[in-house]
Backbone as JSON, one array per atom type, in Angstrom:
{
  "sequence": "MAYFLEYLVPAEHDGAEVPVDAPTPDGGTAERVIHLDALPARSRISADSLGDARAEAEQLLAHSKAESGELFEDPDDSLEAGSGRRTGSFREGEGWTED",
  "N": [[1.53, -16.69, -10.15], [2.16, -14.31, -7.99], [0.71, -11.05, -7.06], [1.35, -7.73, -6.05], [-0.41, -5.33, -4.85], [0.86, -1.73, -4.57], [-0.17, 1.18, -1.92], [-0.94, 4.53, -1.08], [-3.09, 5.08, 1.93], [-4.75, 7.73, 2.66], [-4.54, 9.39, 5.66], [-7.06, 9.88, 8.1], [-8.71, 12.77, 9.21], [-6.71, 14.86, 10.99], [-4.55, 13.32, 10.43], [-2.31, 11.04, 11.72], [-0.7, 9.99, 14.87], [2.58, 8.37, 15.26], [4.02, 6.09, 16.72], [8.04, 6.47, 17.22], [9.53, 4.97, 19.0], [9.64, 2.35, 21.37], [7.23, 1.29, 23.91], [7.82, 3.11, 26.97], [9.69, 1.36, 29.85], [7.99, 1.84, 32.34], [5.35, 1.54, 31.77], [4.92, 3.75, 30.24], [4.02, 6.21, 27.67], [5.32, 6.24, 23.93], [8.54, 8.19, 23.65], [9.35, 9.82, 21.51], [7.48, 10.4, 18.48], [5.97, 10.51, 15.15], [4.37, 12.42, 12.62], [2.0, 11.52, 10.64], [0.48, 11.88, 7.3], [-0.25, 10.14, 5.57], [-0.8, 6.2, 5.41], [1.48, 3.93, 4.53], [0.61, 0.82, 2.39], [0.53, -2.42, 1.24], [-0.81, -4.48, -0.29], [-1.74, -8.0, -1.46], [-2.51, -9.47, -4.27], [-4.96, -11.94, -5.57], [-4.72, -13.52, -8.35], [-4.58, -14.91, -11.63], [-3.46, -13.96, -13.98], [-1.88, -11.21, -15.39], [-3.89, -9.26, -16.14], [-6.2, -9.95, -14.97], [-4.84, -9.36, -12.1], [-4.77, -6.72, -12.14], [-7.75, -5.89, -13.04], [-8.44, -6.55, -10.33], [-6.72, -5.07, -8.33], [-8.08, -2.45, -9.3], [-10.5, -2.81, -7.98], [-9.89, -3.16, -5.36], [-8.83, -0.74, -4.63], [-11.09, 1.16, -5.27], [-12.42, 0.52, -3.19], [-11.5, 1.71, -1.36], [-9.44, 4.64, 0.29], [-7.82, 5.3, -1.16], [-6.48, 6.92, -3.77], [-4.51, 6.25, -6.32], [-2.39, 3.58, -7.32], [0.19, 1.44, -7.28], [1.17, -1.6, -9.12], [2.96, -4.7, -8.61], [4.58, -7.41, -9.95], [5.51, -10.58, -8.11], [7.45, -12.71, -8.11], [8.67, -13.96, -5.58], [6.73, -13.43, -3.52], [6.59, -11.8, -1.46], [6.18, -9.27, 1.36], [7.36, -7.0, 1.4], [7.73, -3.69, 0.6], [7.99, -2.73, -2.62], [9.1, -5.01, -3.5], [9.83, -7.13, -6.33], [8.91, -6.95, -9.68], [7.87, -4.26, -11.05], [4.7, -3.44, -12.86], [3.01, -1.56, -13.53], [0.99, 1.16, -13.03], [-2.11, 2.9, -11.47], [-4.51, 5.51, -11.33], [-6.76, 6.85, -10.24], [-9.7, 7.64, -12.4], [-7.64, 8.26, -14.24], [-6.87, 5.6, -15.22], [-4.56, 2.86, -15.92], [-1.26, 2.84, -16.57], [1.56, 2.16, -18.32], [4.39, 0.07, -17.37]],
  "CA": [[2.7, -15.4, -9.83], [1.92, -13.42, -6.97], [0.94, -9.68, -7.72], [0.8, -7.18, -4.86], [-0.71, -3.19, -4.86], [1.72, -1.01, -3.04], [-0.76, 2.11, -2.45], [-0.86, 5.28, 0.25], [-4.16, 5.27, 2.44], [-4.74, 8.71, 3.61], [-4.9, 9.36, 7.48], [-8.5, 10.66, 8.42], [-8.95, 13.96, 10.05], [-5.49, 15.59, 10.92], [-3.25, 12.58, 10.23], [-1.55, 9.82, 12.76], [0.79, 10.15, 15.13], [3.21, 6.9, 15.13], [5.4, 6.18, 18.04], [9.06, 5.39, 17.03], [10.44, 4.33, 20.46], [8.77, 1.41, 22.36], [6.65, 1.97, 25.27], [8.9, 2.99, 28.16], [9.57, 0.46, 31.02], [7.06, 1.95, 33.27], [4.47, 1.45, 30.84], [4.45, 5.22, 29.54], [4.21, 6.17, 25.96], [7.24, 6.75, 23.43], [8.83, 9.54, 23.82], [9.04, 9.94, 20.01], [6.46, 10.12, 17.69], [6.11, 11.03, 13.72], [3.15, 12.72, 12.29], [1.93, 10.72, 9.37], [-0.49, 12.15, 6.71], [-1.03, 8.7, 4.65], [-0.44, 5.03, 5.65], [1.36, 2.77, 3.36], [-0.12, -0.51, 2.32], [0.78, -3.67, 0.38], [-1.88, -5.88, -0.5], [-1.44, -9.16, -2.02], [-3.74, -9.72, -5.1], [-5.04, -13.08, -6.16], [-5.08, -13.7, -9.6], [-4.03, -15.99, -12.68], [-2.67, -12.79, -15.29], [-1.92, -9.5, -15.01], [-5.18, -8.41, -16.32], [-7.04, -10.06, -13.57], [-4.57, -8.56, -11.42], [-5.21, -5.1, -12.6], [-8.92, -5.54, -12.39], [-8.57, -7.05, -8.76], [-6.48, -3.83, -7.84], [-8.94, -1.55, -9.37], [-11.7, -2.6, -7.32], [-9.36, -2.55, -3.88], [-9.02, 0.8, -4.71], [-12.47, 1.45, -5.3], [-13.25, 0.41, -2.02], [-10.25, 2.18, -0.07], [-9.34, 5.95, 0.23], [-6.67, 5.67, -2.09], [-6.53, 7.17, -5.36], [-3.43, 5.51, -6.98], [-1.43, 2.55, -6.35], [1.73, 0.67, -8.25], [1.13, -3.16, -9.5], [3.78, -5.43, -8.58], [4.7, -9.09, -10.2], [6.56, -10.8, -7.39], [7.7, -14.63, -7.62], [8.93, -14.05, -3.91], [5.44, -13.6, -2.58], [6.95, -10.72, -0.55], [5.33, -8.3, 1.59], [8.7, -6.13, 1.59], [7.43, -2.81, -0.16], [9.14, -2.66, -3.73], [9.83, -6.09, -4.25], [9.06, -7.44, -7.16], [8.87, -5.88, -10.91], [6.73, -3.11, -11.09], [4.08, -3.56, -14.2], [2.44, -0.25, -14.11], [0.41, 2.1, -12.34], [-3.0, 3.07, -11.91], [-4.9, 6.46, -11.07], [-8.52, 7.06, -10.36], [-10.02, 8.81, -13.35], [-6.7, 8.47, -15.53], [-6.48, 4.24, -15.63], [-3.23, 2.44, -16.07], [-0.08, 3.45, -16.98], [2.34, 0.7, -18.3], [5.81, 0.3, -17.02]],
  "C": [[1.36, -14.75, -8.47], [1.81, -12.06, -7.67], [0.67, -9.1, -6.34], [0.69, -5.6, -5.48], [-0.18, -2.62, -3.97], [0.65, 0.69, -3.36], [-0.63, 2.97, -1.28], [-2.27, 5.3, 0.69], [-4.0, 6.66, 3.26], [-5.65, 8.62, 5.11], [-6.09, 10.08, 7.53], [-8.22, 12.05, 9.4], [-7.4, 14.8, 9.87], [-4.16, 14.69, 10.83], [-3.6, 11.46, 11.34], [-0.23, 10.34, 13.54], [1.33, 8.73, 15.54], [4.22, 7.08, 15.96], [6.49, 5.76, 17.23], [9.93, 4.4, 17.95], [9.21, 3.21, 20.81], [8.25, 2.05, 23.74], [7.74, 2.44, 26.42], [8.22, 2.12, 29.28], [8.55, 0.39, 31.62], [5.64, 1.74, 32.68], [3.67, 2.64, 30.16], [4.17, 5.16, 28.12], [5.44, 6.54, 25.23], [7.31, 7.89, 23.64], [8.94, 10.21, 22.48], [8.16, 9.62, 19.18], [6.94, 10.7, 16.22], [4.62, 10.93, 13.39], [3.02, 12.08, 10.86], [0.77, 11.31, 8.58], [-1.04, 10.81, 5.73], [-0.31, 7.52, 5.33], [-0.06, 4.04, 4.51], [0.99, 1.32, 3.44], [0.14, -1.14, 1.32], [0.09, -4.59, 0.3], [-1.34, -6.88, -1.54], [-2.87, -9.76, -2.67], [-3.9, -11.03, -5.72], [-5.42, -13.12, -7.42], [-4.33, -14.39, -10.49], [-3.51, -15.2, -13.61], [-2.98, -11.93, -14.76], [-3.02, -8.85, -15.36], [-6.3, -8.73, -15.45], [-6.54, -9.24, -12.55], [-4.81, -7.23, -11.11], [-6.76, -5.01, -12.23], [-9.1, -5.3, -10.91], [-7.94, -5.44, -8.05], [-7.19, -2.81, -8.26], [-10.11, -1.42, -8.39], [-11.01, -2.49, -5.67], [-9.62, -1.13, -3.75], [-10.12, 1.55, -5.03], [-12.98, 1.5, -4.07], [-12.49, 0.97, -0.99], [-10.13, 3.92, -0.59], [-8.22, 6.5, -0.68], [-6.97, 6.08, -3.25], [-5.8, 6.76, -6.42], [-2.65, 4.63, -6.19], [-0.37, 2.13, -7.72], [1.18, -0.78, -8.04], [2.58, -3.99, -9.53], [3.8, -6.92, -8.94], [5.93, -9.44, -8.99], [6.8, -12.29, -7.11], [8.01, -14.92, -6.23], [8.02, -14.0, -3.23], [5.87, -12.57, -1.36], [6.44, -9.81, -0.09], [5.96, -6.78, 1.58], [8.3, -4.83, 0.5], [8.66, -2.64, -1.46], [9.49, -3.64, -4.27], [8.92, -6.5, -5.47], [9.33, -6.85, -8.39], [7.47, -5.19, -10.97], [6.25, -3.33, -12.5], [3.05, -2.44, -14.43], [1.7, 0.18, -12.59], [-0.84, 2.44, -12.68], [-3.47, 4.64, -10.99], [-5.65, 6.49, -10.96], [-8.44, 7.98, -11.29], [-9.0, 8.76, -14.7], [-6.54, 6.96, -15.9], [-5.03, 3.81, -15.25], [-2.32, 3.19, -16.81], [1.06, 2.1, -17.19], [3.62, 1.38, -17.99], [6.83, -0.3, -18.12]]
}
């Protein structure tokens, strides 16, 4: 079974400017940008069981700047956000919340 952890990584300093448009044909920068304070991530967790997946997810979060995440069981092995069945959420200092 494939497990995925979805979490938000806070942007450093004052956030990040992300282009919405492709660069202009003359090599210039995109005309429209959006400001992000956090960047979404979906990481595959290699595990044989839900318990192992949760332990790996906790390690991943401990080594990132994210404070919380949601764990998904996804038989389609998709990188699309929200794909699969949400099995629970984890928040640093609070532990797992079951779904």
